[in-house]
C-alpha positions in Angstrom: 23.6 -90.1 85.3 25.5 -88.1 82.7 25.3 -86.8 79.3 27.5 -85.0 77.0 25.7 -81.5 76.2 24.1 -81.4 80.3 25.4 -80.9 83.2 21.9 -81.6 85.4 21.9 -80.8 89.3 19.2 -81.8 91.7 18.5 -79.6 95.2 16.8 -83.1 97.0 16.0 -80.7 100.0 14.2 -77.6 97.7 12.8 -79.8 96.0 14.0 -78.9 92.4 16.4 -79.9 89.5 18.7 -77.4 87.4 19.5 -78.9 84.0 22.6 -77.2 82.0 22.7 -76.8 78.4 26.7 -77.4 78.0 27.8 -76.7 74.2 30.0 -73.3 75.5 32.1 -73.6 71.8 29.3 -73.5 70.1 26.8 -70.8 71.9 25.1 -74.4 73.4 23.9 -74.8 70.0 20.7 -77.2 69.5 22.3 -80.1 67.9 20.6 -83.4 67.6 22.2 -84.8 70.6 21.3 -82.2 72.8 17.9 -82.5 71.8 17.7 -86.4 72.5 19.2 -85.4 75.8 16.8 -82.7 76.5 14.3 -84.6 76.5 15.9 -86.9 78.2 17.1 -85.3 80.9 13.1 -83.5 81.1 11.5 -86.9 80.9 13.3 -88.2 84.0 12.9 -85.1 86.2 8.9 -85.0 85.4 8.8 -88.9 86.9 10.6 -88.1 90.2 8.0 -86.8 92.6 10.7 -85.0 95.3 10.9 -82.5 92.0 8.1 -79.5 91.8 10.1 -77.4 89.9 12.8 -77.0 86.8 15.1 -74.4 85.9 16.6 -74.6 82.5 20.1 -72.5 82.3 23.0 -72.0 79.8 26.2 -70.2 80.8 27.1 -66.8 80.7 27.5 -65.6 76.9 24.8 -67.7 75.9 21.8 -69.9 76.9 21.3 -70.6 73.5 22.5 -69.0 70.2 19.8 -71.4 67.7 20.2 -74.7 65.7 23.3 -76.0 65.0 23.4 -74.7 61.1 26.6 -77.1 61.0 24.1 -80.1 60.8 21.5 -78.9 59.3 22.5 -76.7 56.6 22.7 -79.7 54.2 18.9 -81.2 54.8 16.2 -81.8 51.7 12.5 -80.9 52.7 11.6 -84.8 52.2 15.0 -85.8 54.7 13.5 -82.8 57.2 9.7 -84.1 56.8 10.6 -87.9 57.5 12.4 -87.0 60.1 10.0 -85.2 61.7 13.1 -82.8 62.3 12.0 -80.6 65.5 8.9 -82.0 66.0 10.1 -85.1 67.4 12.1 -84.1 69.9 12.9 -80.4 70.9 9.3 -80.0 72.1 9.3 -81.5 75.5 9.6 -79.0 77.6 6.8 -77.3 76.0 4.9 -80.8 76.9 6.1 -80.4 80.6 3.4 -80.6 83.0 5.8 -79.5 86.4 6.9 -76.0 86.6 9.7 -75.3 83.6 11.7 -71.4 84.9 14.0 -70.4 81.7 17.3 -68.5 82.9 18.7 -67.2 80.1 21.9 -64.8 79.9 23.1 -63.7 76.9 22.1 -65.0 73.3 18.7 -66.5 73.1 18.1 -66.2 70.1 16.7 -68.3 66.9 15.6 -71.9 68.0 16.7 -71.0 71.8 14.5 -68.2 72.0 12.0 -70.7 70.7 13.0 -72.9 73.1 12.7 -70.7 76.6 9.3 -69.3 74.9 8.5 -73.2 75.4 9.1 -73.0 78.9 6.7 -71.1 81.3 8.5 -68.5 83.0 11.8 -66.9 81.4 13.9 -64.7 83.6 16.8 -62.7 81.9 20.0 -61.4 83.2 20.3 -58.1 82.6 22.7 -59.3 79.9 19.9 -60.8 77.1 19.4 -60.4 74.1 16.5 -62.4 72.2 15.9 -62.3 68.2 14.0 -64.7 66.0 17.3 -64.4 62.5 16.2 -66.8 60.9 15.1 -64.7 57.8 18.7 -64.3 57.2 19.9 -67.5 56.8 17.0 -68.0 54.1 14.0 -69.9 56.6 12.2 -68.8 59.0 11.6 -69.3 62.3 10.7 -73.5 63.0 10.1 -74.2 66.7 7.1 -72.3 67.2 8.6 -69.1 67.1 5.5 -67.3 64.9 3.3 -68.4 67.2 4.9 -68.5 70.6 6.4 -65.3 70.8 3.1 -63.5 68.5 1.3 -64.8 71.5 3.4 -63.1 74.3 4.5 -59.4 72.4 1.8 -59.1 69.9 1.7 -59.4 66.1 3.7 -55.8 65.3 7.0 -56.6 67.3 7.0 -60.6 66.0 7.1 -59.7 62.9 9.6 -56.9 62.9 12.2 -59.6 64.8 11.3 -61.9 62.6 10.9 -60.3 59.2 14.3 -58.3 60.5 16.7 -60.5 62.7 16.6 -57.2 64.6 17.0 -59.0 68.6 16.2 -56.5 71.7 17.5 -56.6 74.8 16.6 -57.9 78.2 14.4 -53.7 79.6 12.5 -54.5 75.9 11.5 -57.9 76.4 10.5 -57.4 79.9 8.2 -54.4 78.8 7.2 -56.3 76.0 6.0 -59.0 78.5 8.7 -61.7 76.9 10.2 -61.9 80.7 8.8 -61.6 84.3 11.6 -59.8 85.6 15.3 -58.5 84.7 18.0 -59.1 87.2 21.7 -59.0 87.2 23.4 -61.2 85.4 25.7 -62.4 88.2 23.2 -62.5 90.3 20.5 -64.9 87.8 21.6 -68.2 88.7 20.7 -67.0 92.3 17.0 -65.7 91.4 16.4 -68.7 89.3 17.3 -71.0 92.2 15.2 -68.6 94.9 12.5 -68.5 92.2 12.4 -73.0 91.9 13.0 -73.2 95.6 9.1 -71.2 96.6 7.5 -72.5 93.0 8.3 -76.4 94.9 7.5 -75.6 98.0 3.5 -75.4 96.4 1.0 -77.9 96.7 2.5 -80.1 93.4 -1.0 -81.2 92.3 -2.3 -77.1 92.7 1.1 -75.9 90.7 0.7 -78.2 87.8 -3.0 -77.4 87.3 -2.3 -73.7 87.7 0.0 -74.5 84.8 -2.2 -76.0 82.9 -4.8 -73.7 83.1 -2.5 -70.4 81.8 -1.5 -72.3 79.0 -5.1 -73.1 78.3 -5.7 -69.6 77.7 -3.3 -69.2 74.9 -5.6 -71.4 73.1 -9.3 -71.2 74.1 -11.8 -68.8 73.6 -12.4 -67.2 77.1 -15.7 -68.8 78.1 -13.9 -72.5 77.9 -10.9 -71.1 79.3 -13.0 -69.6 82.4 -14.8 -73.0 83.1 -12.0 -75.3 82.2 -10.3 -72.8 85.7 -13.1 -73.5 87.5 -13.4 -77.3 87.4 -9.5 -77.1 88.2 -10.1 -75.3 91.0 -12.8 -77.2 92.0 -11.4 -80.4 91.7 -8.7 -79.2 94.3 -11.0 -79.4 97.3 -10.2 -83.5 96.9 -6.9 -82.9 97.6 -5.3 -83.3 101.6 -3.2 -80.5 100.3 -6.2 -78.1 100.3 -7.2 -78.8 103.2 -3.7 -78.5 105.2 -3.7 -75.0 103.4 -6.8 -74.0 104.5 -6.3 -74.6 107.8 -3.0 -73.4 108.4 -4.0 -69.8 107.0 -7.2 -70.0 109.6 -4.8 -71.3 112.5 -2.6 -69.1 111.7 0.2 -71.5 111.4 3.1 -72.7 108.8 1.3 -74.9 106.2 3.0 -78.4 105.2 2.1 -79.7 102.3 2.9 -83.7 101.2 1.2 -83.6 97.6 -1.6 -85.5 98.5 
């Protein structure tokens, strides 16, 4: 399927898909059409049983420069409220059950940073720049920036970024835990593909439940999180892939998972 604002690719052999934000002329500004198309693409890949991981990326210059200001500058509060602006079609990545890797090069600011935060792993090029500059436009982060960012990098740094509009580079982002690691810009997509290939090779149920358990850690007290993790762990003993994985380990051979 083709889109106006996205490029999509499936590596059927490796079991992963790549979604590329494709509005280079506007630093991949997140417009209504793009967010609708992104929702559709994620729906497609989530329902495809042959895909175990999704990579979301942009251009070398920008993952995304944030919301399309020209499109939203005249909005009123009643209009944005009644149309459920942002909630309606921006949160699909955050609701995904399969693992999503954000491969970020260049700018990931405003809504672009928030979109990356909705993903499970952020892999950054050494050119990546992250920030929440909405205050300079007379607004504030509205797609999770004050909430997800604070849970990842802490209150003080989140306050500084959101109240000043300062951007941080890839090295600082890695140091404070925003990104998993930093790679040379020219190697970003190769590194993202290799990461996605590795994740997609794992038993799908184990990968999806692991993701769900990690996400619960940000939303529940420790005792409840531990209980949730324990039940998910125990449930995996009902799968064929658990039997195969452990048998392969004991027999000192490679496992052959079938997502059953």
